[in-house]
N, C-alpha and C positions, 0 to 999 in steps of 0.2 A: 505495501500500498503506498500511495505518495502522498504529502500533505504539501499542497504549495498557499503560501501567504505573499500579497502584493502591498508592495507601500509605493510612496511616491504621487498621490493624484493631488492635484491642486485647480486654484484657477489660475489664470495667464491669461493675460492680455494677447491679439492676433500678433503674431510674428514674436513670440515668447519662445520659451523653451522650458521643456519638464525632462527628467527622468524618473522610469519607472524601476523599481526593482521587484523581484518576487526570489522568493528562499524555497528548496524544495528538501523536504527531508521526508523519511521514511527509507524504502526501497530503490534510494535513487541509482542505486545501482544496474538497476534495470531500466532506467530513460534511453531512451531512443533520441528524442526532439522533445526541449520545450520554445513556446512562442506565445505570443498576445492576441487576442481576439478579440474585438470592441463591439458593443450595441450602443446606440441610440435608442431613445421612447420610440417606436412606431417603426422601427426599423429592425431588418434580422440582423442577426450575429454575423460579424464577418472576421476573417483571420488577417492582420493586418502582419505579422511577420514571424519566424520562425527558425529555428538553430537546432540543426544535427549535433549530434557528438565529436562529427566529424568536422565540425566547424561550416557548412554551408547552409545559408541563408537564404531566405526566400521572404518577399516583400508583398504587399498588396501594389498594386499601379499609381494607386491616390496617394502612398506616403513615400514611395520611392525617391529619394535623393534629399527627401526627409529626416524621416525615422532611421536608425541605428538599432540591430539587434546584437546582444553578445553578452559571452561568459568570461567570467572571471575568475581564476582558481579551480572552478569544479565545474563539471553540467548540472551540479544542482544549484547553482546562482546565475540568473539571467538580466540581464536590463533592456530597457529600451530609452535610447536617447531620441527624444521627439523635438523638432528643429522646426523653424519656420510654421507655428501652429496657428491654424484657422479654424473659425469656429465650426466647421463641418466636423473637425476632430473633436468635437465635443460629445462623450459617451462615459462608460462603464467600458475601463479595460478590465479583463481578463489574465492573469497566467495560466497556461495550461499546459499539461505535459504529457509526450507517448514514449509509451513504455515499449519493448522489444517487444515483438512479433503480433502486437496489437494492428487494426485495420484503421485507426485514427488517436486524434487523442484521447484521453479518456481519464483524465486526470482534471479538474477544474478547481482555480480559486474562488474567491468568495468575489473579486472585482474590487475596484479604484475607480472613482469618480476622476476626471478629467473634463475641466470644463473651458471653454477660449472663447473670452467677452471681455467687450473694453470696459 
């Protein structure tokens, strides 16, 4: 079992930056990838970015060039650096984990709110 805890959400002005952090605990040796999804009211949850244990990254087209996902020290720590934030980025951001031999992300954090507003 894997537990995920997100932090770093908050209120920022358009054009600002914010860094989200996620720490995984439990059976972290089983992790294949970690990433971030987001969901705004009235919209479907969407993948923002993810990173595999091998370092391969993936980004949604809407955030390419603005967001960077990374791991430091271990695959159990993942970060999302968000730059040039826009109001459309406002959403609840969820950390997620993908374990080996699973077909998708099977562990989710509780979410952290990111609000971009003047």
